[in-house]
Structure formats: C-alpha cells, structure tokens
C-alpha beads as a LAMMPS data file, in Angstrom:
LAMMPS data file: protein, C-alpha beads

78 atoms
77 bonds

1 atom types
1 bond types

-500.0 500.0 xlo xhi
-500.0 500.0 ylo yhi
-500.0 500.0 zlo zhi

Masses

1 110.0

Atoms # bond

1 1 1 -202.336 -218.082 207.954
2 1 1 -203.328 -222.043 208.413
3 1 1 -204.053 -224.004 205.999
4 1 1 -206.819 -225.163 208.818
5 1 1 -207.847 -221.725 209.055
6 1 1 -208.347 -220.814 205.205
7 1 1 -210.188 -223.805 204.818
8 1 1 -212.340 -222.913 207.681
9 1 1 -212.768 -219.004 205.992
10 1 1 -213.498 -220.618 202.257
11 1 1 -215.844 -223.715 203.608
12 1 1 -217.564 -220.752 206.533
13 1 1 -218.164 -218.485 203.302
14 1 1 -219.807 -220.957 201.171
15 1 1 -222.205 -221.890 203.632
16 1 1 -222.645 -219.308 206.262
17 1 1 -222.871 -221.182 209.146
18 1 1 -220.366 -222.366 211.812
19 1 1 -218.828 -225.269 212.598
20 1 1 -214.941 -227.434 214.147
21 1 1 -213.205 -228.744 212.356
22 1 1 -214.050 -232.308 213.410
23 1 1 -218.097 -231.112 212.089
24 1 1 -219.352 -233.887 209.290
25 1 1 -219.083 -231.227 207.100
26 1 1 -221.173 -234.112 204.580
27 1 1 -223.255 -235.958 207.257
28 1 1 -224.681 -232.314 209.163
29 1 1 -224.387 -230.207 205.395
30 1 1 -222.567 -227.918 205.323
31 1 1 -221.540 -228.938 201.662
32 1 1 -222.583 -231.561 198.846
33 1 1 -220.620 -233.155 196.078
34 1 1 -220.649 -230.143 194.337
35 1 1 -219.465 -227.811 197.921
36 1 1 -216.572 -230.481 197.231
37 1 1 -215.217 -229.936 193.555
38 1 1 -216.000 -225.424 195.098
39 1 1 -213.190 -226.554 197.629
40 1 1 -210.648 -228.695 195.434
41 1 1 -210.635 -226.178 192.694
42 1 1 -209.869 -223.455 195.840
43 1 1 -207.297 -225.577 196.932
44 1 1 -205.139 -226.125 193.857
45 1 1 -205.647 -222.357 192.073
46 1 1 -206.002 -220.612 195.023
47 1 1 -204.603 -222.049 197.293
48 1 1 -201.803 -224.042 194.917
49 1 1 -201.545 -227.143 196.779
50 1 1 -202.267 -230.154 195.129
51 1 1 -205.080 -232.353 195.238
52 1 1 -205.500 -235.392 192.660
53 1 1 -208.484 -236.648 190.996
54 1 1 -207.687 -240.214 191.224
55 1 1 -208.057 -240.240 195.282
56 1 1 -210.886 -237.642 195.929
57 1 1 -213.691 -239.171 198.214
58 1 1 -216.337 -238.507 200.425
59 1 1 -214.605 -240.098 203.420
60 1 1 -211.964 -237.460 203.099
61 1 1 -213.822 -234.728 202.995
62 1 1 -215.531 -235.446 205.857
63 1 1 -214.482 -232.828 207.777
64 1 1 -212.026 -230.185 207.771
65 1 1 -209.297 -232.518 209.858
66 1 1 -210.239 -234.275 207.119
67 1 1 -208.917 -231.921 204.370
68 1 1 -206.136 -231.056 205.729
69 1 1 -204.817 -234.978 206.634
70 1 1 -205.360 -235.333 203.022
71 1 1 -204.452 -232.299 201.581
72 1 1 -200.798 -233.104 203.873
73 1 1 -200.653 -236.640 202.709
74 1 1 -200.651 -235.377 198.824
75 1 1 -198.175 -231.939 199.471
76 1 1 -195.078 -232.568 201.153
77 1 1 -194.599 -228.575 201.399
78 1 1 -196.460 -227.892 204.150

Bonds

1 1 1 2
2 1 2 3
3 1 3 4
4 1 4 5
5 1 5 6
6 1 6 7
7 1 7 8
8 1 8 9
9 1 9 10
10 1 10 11
11 1 11 12
12 1 12 13
13 1 13 14
14 1 14 15
15 1 15 16
16 1 16 17
17 1 17 18
18 1 18 19
19 1 19 20
20 1 20 21
21 1 21 22
22 1 22 23
23 1 23 24
24 1 24 25
25 1 25 26
26 1 26 27
27 1 27 28
28 1 28 29
29 1 29 30
30 1 30 31
31 1 31 32
32 1 32 33
33 1 33 34
34 1 34 35
35 1 35 36
36 1 36 37
37 1 37 38
38 1 38 39
39 1 39 40
40 1 40 41
41 1 41 42
42 1 42 43
43 1 43 44
44 1 44 45
45 1 45 46
46 1 46 47
47 1 47 48
48 1 48 49
49 1 49 50
50 1 50 51
51 1 51 52
52 1 52 53
53 1 53 54
54 1 54 55
55 1 55 56
56 1 56 57
57 1 57 58
58 1 58 59
59 1 59 60
60 1 60 61
61 1 61 62
62 1 62 63
63 1 63 64
64 1 64 65
65 1 65 66
66 1 66 67
67 1 67 68
68 1 68 69
69 1 69 70
70 1 70 71
71 1 71 72
72 1 72 73
73 1 73 74
74 1 74 75
75 1 75 76
76 1 76 77
77 1 77 78
C-alpha cells in the first residue's frame, strides 16, 4: 500500500471524515496538535520511518501531500 494511502487511512479512522490529499487538515480541524503527535507516533512506530522531532511543524503536517513530502525527505528508502 502506498504511503499516502496508509497516512490517509490512519487519519480517517481518527477523524471519521473524508478529505483529499490537499485538504488543510489543521485549518479544517481534522487534526490538532495532539493528532500530530499521534500521527508521528504512527509514522515512527508502525511504519518504521524517521520523523525528526526538530523538524515537526504544522507547515509540514497541513495536508497528506505535505506529510508524505516531509516523510520522503527524511527517509530515502521510500
């Protein structure tokens, strides 16, 4: 399964709402700061991918597209 789909499925289970890869997840209140922490935990512990804590910001987690871009930047094996 593609990374984009895995992230999307995880967030849909949490929010119970539908959204696109470009939906602003924070502005539209699909996730909040705690949701970002849960997502980072999922990325690191379930997907076994790096998510540097010093680089985590709302600008990197605004949309599925930006989340995937952020993850790919720090995980060259994807």
